[in-house]
N, C-alpha and C positions, 0 to 999 in steps of 0.2 A: 727692710726696704732698701732698693738701690736707688740713690739720689739721680734724678733726672729720668728715672724710668718709672717703675711702680713697684707695689708691694704693701703690705699690711702696716698700719700704724700700731701705736701701743694697745694692748688689750683692753686697758681700762677705758680709754676713749671710745674703742669700738663697741664695748659692752654698753656705755652710756648712751650712745647714739641708737643702739638697737633696741634698749629698753625705753626709749623715748624721753630720756633726761637730756634735754636739749636747750635749757635755759641759757647756757653759755654761748648759744648760737646766735644770740639776738645782736644785731649791729654789726657794721664793718669796722675792722680795728683800724686805728689811726695809722695813716701812712699807706693804706691799701686802696687800689681801685677797687678790688673785689677780694673777698675772703672772709674767714670765720674765725672767732677766737679758739684757740686750743686744738685745731685740727689743720690737717695740711690741705692747701689749695695751690695748685701750681700747673705749669704747662699749658698756657692759655692760647686759644685761637680767636682773633679779634677782627671783626668786620665792621666797617663804617657803612651803613646802608642809609643814604639820606641823612637825616639828623638823629639816627638811632646807632648806637654801639651795641653790637650783638657779641657776646662774651660766652665761649664755652671753655670748660677747663677740667682738669682732673682734681678729684678731691675724695676725702674720706666720706662715704655716705652708704646707705642701705640699698641694696640692688632693688630696683622696682619690681623685678620679677621673682625675687626671693628675699623677703625682707629680713630673714636672718642672716644673710651674708652681708657683711658690712666691711668692704675693702675699697679699691679704687671704682670710682663711678664717674660719669660725665654729668657735670653741672653747667647750668646756664643761667645768666642774668642779662639784662639790658640797662643802658644809660641814655637818657633823653639828652642830647647834646643842648637843646634850646633851653630846658629848664635845670638841668643837672640831676633830675631825679633818677634814683637808682631802683631797679625792681627788686623784689625779694628773689633769692636764689632758689632754683628748683633742680632736682635730679632728674635728667631727661632719658638717660640711657646707663645701663649696667650690663652684667655678665648674662649670658644665656645658659641657664643649666643644662648640663650633659652635651654641651656643644664645645667646639674648639676654643671658644673664649668664654670658659665657664669660670675661671679663677679670677682674672684681672682684667680690666677694660681701661684703657687710659690714652693719654696724648692725643686728643682729638685735634684734626685739622678739617675746617668746614670751607666749602666753596660753593657758590651758586652757579647754576646753568639751568639747562633743560634736558632732563635724563628721561628718555622715553622707554617706558616699560622695562626698566632694568631688572625688576623682581618678577617678571612674569605674569604680573596681575593686571596689565592693561593700563596702569597708571602712569602719568608723567610726573616728576617730581623736580622741585626748585632748588633743592640743597642735596649736597653729598657730604657726608662726614666720613673721613678716613681715621681710622683709629688703631692702636696697638693693644694686642691681647694675646693671652695664653690660657690653656687649660691645665698648665703645670703648676703646683703650689709652690715650687721653689722660683717661678718668675722666669724660668729659661724658656728658649724655643719659642719666642714670640713671632707672630705673623701680623700682617697688616690687612684689617677688614674694612668694609663700607657700610654705611648705612643711608637711607635717603628720607627726605621730609620735605614738606611744603610750608612749614611755619618754623622749623628750627627747633620745636619742642617735641613733637611726636615723631619718632623714628622707627622706620622698618629695615632690618638688617638683611644685606645679602648673606646667604646661609653659610657660605664658605670663605676663606680669605682670598683677597684678590692679589696679594702677594705673599708668598709663603717661604718660611725658612727652609734652604735646600739641605742643611743639615741639623741634627738635633744638639749641636754643641753651643755652648756660650748663651748669649742673650737672644740672639736671632736677629730679627728685623725691628726697626724702631724709629722713632722721630719723624714722621712723615711731614713734608711741606708739599702744598698743592697749588696748582695754577690751571685756570681755565682758558684755553688758547682761542676757542671760538664762541665763547658764551653759550655753548650747547652741551656737548659731552666730551670735548677734545681735552682731556686731561693729562697733565704732565705731573707726576709724583716724584719726589726726591726723598730718599730715605736712607738711614744708616743700616749697614750690613755688618753686623758682628757675629757672623758664622764660622769664620776662619778658626782653626784650632790654635793658631797663634794669638788668638784674641785682638787682632788688629780690627780696625773700623775703617770701612771705606763708605763714601757717599755715592749713591746710585741714582740715575735718572731712569724712569720708566715712562711710557706713554700708552695712552688708550684713545679710542674713538668713541666709546660708549660708556666710560667712567667705571667699568667692570673687569674687562679683559685687558690686560697690560703685556707689554714686551719691553725688555731692557733695552735702553737707547746708549748706555755707556756709563762709565764711571766719572766722576768729577774730578778735575785736575786738584792737585795740592799745590801747585806751583804758586808761590808767593805767600802762602800761609806761614805765619810767624813761628820759627823754629823753637820758640818756648813751649810750644805743644807738639809733641811728636806724634800723638795719636788724637787729633782734634775730634770732639763730639760737638754737636749744634743744637739749636732750638727750632730754627725756621729759615726759610728763604722766601724772597718776594720779588717780583719782577718791576722794573721801571720802564713803562712803556715809553716815555719821553726820551730816555737816553739809550735804550735798548741794553740795559745792564741788569744783572741780578745782584741782590744784596743777600747776604748771609750773616747770621749771628751764631758765632762759635763759641763754646765754652773755654775758659781758660782751664789749665790743669789744676788738679787737686792740690791743696796744700797738703805737706807732708806732716804725718801725725807727730813726728818729732818736734815740730814747731807749734802744735796746737794741744799741749798738755797731753800728748799720747792719746788723743781721740780722733777717729776718722770723722772729719766733718762731713754734714749732710748739705751737699750743694756746693758747686764750685764758686770760688770767690769772685768771678768776673766774667764778663762777655765782652767779646772782640767783634766789631762791626767791619765787614769786608764788602767790596763790591768788584765785579768783574764783567768785562763785555760779554753778552751773550754768545757770540761767535767763538769765544775762548772757554766757555764753560766746561767743555769736555776735552779740548786740545791743550788748553794751559798756553797758548801761542802769546796772549797777554796775561801776566799773572794777576792772581788776587791783589788788590789794593786795600792795605789796612787804612781805616778810617778813624776809629776811635775806641776807647776801652772804657767800660762801665764796670767798676769794681768797688771793693771795700773803700779804696782809696778816694773815689769820687762820690759814693753814695752814703758811706757809713755803715752798711749792711754787711755782715759777715759772710753771707752767701748771695750771690747774683747770678742766676743761671737759667737755662731753658727760656729764652725770650721768644715771644711771638710779635711779629710785625703787625701794626695796623695797615689793614689792607681794604681795597674795595671788594664787593662781594665776589669778584672773579680772581682775586690774588695779585691785583696791581697795586704798588706801592704809592701810586698818584691819587692820593686821596687826604682829606683832611688838611694838616698843615703842611703838606708838600710844597717846596723841596725839603722842608725839615722832615726827617725820618722819625717816626714815633714807634717805640718798642713797649710792649707790656712784659715785664721781667718777673720771673719767680724770685721771691727774695725771703731771707730770714728776717721778719718783720720786728727787729728790735735794734735799737742803736746803743751799742754797749758803752759804758762810761770810759772817758779817755784813759782811766788807770785800771781797767779791767785785766786781770791775767788772761793769758792765751786759753788756758783751761776753761775759765769762766766764759769767755767769749765763745769757744768753740761748744760748750755746753748749752749756750742759749740758742744756737743755730740748729735746733732739732726740726724735724718734720712738723712738730706741733706749733711752730712758729712760722710757717710758710704761708705766705699771702703772694698776692699778684701786685706789683708795683708798676711804677712807669718811669721810663727816660726817653730822651730825645737827642737827636743829633742834627745840626744845621751846617750845611756846607758852606764854605767860605769864611769860617770862624776858627782857623787852625791853631791859634796860639793860646796858651794856657799861662797865666801868671803864677809864678812860684813865690808864694807868700809865707812869711814866717811869723808865727804867733807865739805868745809867752803868757802862762797863767802864775808866773812867779814860782813855779816848782819846776817846770820843764818847758822847753821849746818844742814846737812841731812846725817842720816846713812842708807845705803841701800845694798842690795845684787844685784840691778838691775839698772834700768834707772837714769839718772841725766840729768837735763836739760842743754843741750850743749850751750845755749844762757844765762845762769844763771851767768856765770863767777865764778863757783864752782872750787876749787882746791883741790885736794886730800890731806887729813890730816893724816890719820892713817887707818890701819886694826885692827878692834876690835876683830876679830875671825872668825871662819866659821861655818856655819850652814849646814844641810842637805837639799836637795831639797824637800824631802818628809819623811814621818815617817819611820825610819829604825834604827836597832841597839839600841833600847831602846829610841829612841827620840820621846817623846810624847808631847812635849811642842812647840806648834806654836807660832812663833813671827811674828807680824803683822807691816806693815807700815801704819802709820797714819797721818793726817794732821788736825790741829785745825786753824780755821780762814784762812787767806791767806799766812802764812809763817811759822807756828810753826809745823815742822816736828818732829814726835817722834815714838818711837817703844813701843808696847804694848803686852801683852799676852792675852788681852781681844779681842775675835773674833768681838766685836762690837766697837773696838777702843774708849771705853770708852765714847760713844756718839759722837765722832768726825768722820770725813770721813775717810773711809778704802781706802788705796791704793792698798793693796794687801798683799800676804804672802810673809815676808822675808825669810823663812825657819825653820827648827825645830831644837830645842835643847833639853836641859835636865833640869829637875826640881832640881836636885842637883848634887854633885859630883859622879862620877861613878869609881869604883875599875878597875885599869889598863888603864884607858883612860886619856889623856892630855886634861884636860878641864880647863877653867877659868870663873870666875863669870863676867856676864854682867850687869852693873848698868844703870838706865837712870837717868841723872842729870838734874838739872834746874838751869839755869845761871841768872835768873831774866828776860831774855828777849827771851831765846830760849832753846829748849831741845837738848841734846846731849847723847851719850853714852861713858862709859869708863868701864874699867876693874878693876878701883880703887874705892873702896867704898867711899873715900873721894873726887871723881871726880877731881882728880889731884889738889886739893887745890883750885879750882875755885869756889866750893860751898859745903856746907855740906849737901844740899838737894839731896838725892839720894835714888833710890828704887831699890832692887835687882830684876832683871826680871827673871834670871835663869843662865843656865851655857852652854857655847858655846865651840867649840874646838879651841884649839890653832892653829893660822895659821903661 
């Protein structure tokens, strides 16, 4: 399996599902909005329709058209927002034997509208699902197809891809995001193009008046995207009709195997939320604005990737808790122990642990408190998650950081971990060769006129790292490194 895209899970799980041994599928795992124990569920598309959440996602399941085929399929469930009742999951779409999408079907994105006779059957449909699929067993040369429905459950496919890979190299096309501009069939689709022989990824906009026939409008700007990710991938985009801006959720880069017990992790460590004025989406006249990072540092999960925005039926983000932005993330659904080794943590972040969780961002709350904790074995300073079973007690607040670059804050502070117990903060995006937990926040390289700042030092006690605003590390040690300057809290 290529995380963030699609492919088979372990053979034993596939055989269990195919033969009907599904006892482990009962119930939703703790910490998940939707999901199933011991199999992968990820890449959600979420619509709020009145008081109903409709959720489609990619997961391991038997193909409704060919029960012996157990790979990627599209699943569906609902949540009643009034009662909190969650429906049972059901498989609503799979591969088409003998067709272009005969091997894998994944990454759904659903939008409402009025689609008149798109299949030539004289029918009008109220939903369109754009999905990624291929007929190649190696998962390459993917294209984007569409299916139509009137209830979100029963789908009829358009027989050919609506966007096809121009070459047969690499992954192809993937990760569609969709928007209905006229509430009829005026569809804008944004997708990743990985057809280039250099294996680079670009993000493309294509538009249609009937939901089926598309032409390319242009390539999205990369101006303003954080240089930590040289070849960024994403999960979703959504439109804010109040501010005329686009939001996008890009994935962070993969952790290096040298920092994860020489294992290639499944799923990136975090998601970075951006927005950009609609007029600059293709031109880059105004750059992308970084807003917040959701990663291991903030959630505790080893993998946080491919997020889907909560949207109204037409793709607008102005729904539910707006102006708070709500995202449904693919996660490795387990909180590792504070003293777990990198190999153990990475080994637990397998596709079989993937579920769909939830995070949110609220504008106007840009400051994160940097708090230090102590469990009498080690100290950990973080703006985010702390192991609730680690016996950590709050020790002090070392200052505050901005959640994203603003007001002159150009210095990123990273949460890092060496070995199984040594938590430390670094300004090196590679965590000095150790395992990265994520972005703690942003501060300053030096004092700034008119701002109430204080220095932040990294100290070494002889057995653990900690932070201090005192260059002498409160007398505990004389070994200190000035990291930068943070706001007084």
